[in-house]
C-alpha positions in Angstrom: -156.1 -13.8 -49.4 -158.1 -11.2 -47.4 -154.6 -8.9 -48.0 -155.4 -9.0 -51.9 -159.3 -8.5 -50.9 -158.1 -5.3 -49.0 -155.4 -4.2 -51.9 -158.5 -4.9 -54.1 -160.9 -2.5 -52.1 -158.6 0.3 -51.3 -157.7 0.8 -55.2 -161.4 0.5 -55.9 -162.3 3.2 -53.5 -159.4 5.3 -54.7 -160.9 4.7 -58.7 -164.3 5.7 -57.1 -163.2 8.9 -55.4 -161.4 10.0 -59.0 -165.1 9.8 -60.8 -166.2 12.5 -58.2 -166.2 15.6 -60.0 -167.6 14.2 -63.0 -170.8 14.2 -61.5 -172.6 17.0 -62.6 -175.6 16.6 -61.9 -178.1 15.2 -59.3 -178.6 11.5 -60.6 -174.8 11.5 -60.9 -174.1 12.9 -57.0 -176.5 10.5 -56.5 -174.9 7.0 -57.7 -171.2 8.2 -56.5 -172.3 8.5 -53.0 -173.9 4.8 -53.7 -171.0 3.6 -55.1 -168.5 5.5 -52.3 -170.8 4.3 -49.7 -171.1 0.6 -50.9 -166.6 0.7 -51.7 -165.6 2.5 -48.4 -168.5 -0.5 -46.1 -166.4 -3.0 -47.6 -163.1 -1.8 -47.3 -163.8 -1.0 -43.2 -165.0 -4.5 -43.5 -162.3 -5.9 -44.6 -159.8 -4.0 -42.1 -161.2 -5.7 -39.6 -160.4 -9.2 -41.1 -157.0 -8.9 -41.7 -156.4 -7.1 -38.3 -157.8 -10.2 -36.8 -155.6 -12.0 -39.1 -152.4 -10.0 -38.5 -152.9 -9.3 -34.2 -154.9 -12.9 -33.8 -158.2 -13.0 -31.5 -156.0 -12.5 -28.2 -155.2 -9.0 -28.8 -158.2 -7.5 -31.4 -159.6 -5.1 -29.2 -156.6 -3.4 -28.6 -155.6 -3.7 -32.3 -159.4 -1.9 -33.4 -158.8 0.7 -30.7 -155.7 1.5 -31.9 -156.4 1.2 -35.6 -159.5 3.8 -34.4 -157.2 6.2 -32.9 -154.7 6.3 -36.0 -157.6 6.0 -38.4 -159.3 9.4 -36.5 -155.9 11.3 -36.2 -155.2 11.6 -40.0 -156.8 15.2 -40.5 -154.0 16.3 -38.1 -151.5 14.7 -40.1 -151.6 17.2 -42.7 -148.9 20.1 -43.6 -149.5 23.4 -41.7 -152.2 25.7 -43.6 -150.3 28.6 -44.6 -150.3 31.9 -42.4 -150.3 30.6 -38.6 
């Protein structure tokens, strides 16, 4: 059940991010920021419950550490910048 919630949350997060270029005024940008913050917070919370369901409560600490390591290094895995 939580996996379906995670899938729905990630799809909703992607949809909210696709709406960012449409924000042309301050109030629209504030509404986008509020929607993004709400959906991102829900996604992070669901990540933890799904991770607990997958690895079990005994290994949750190690799994969270590994998950945060992978998540934080995501920016370093992109293609190299031209000219470097």
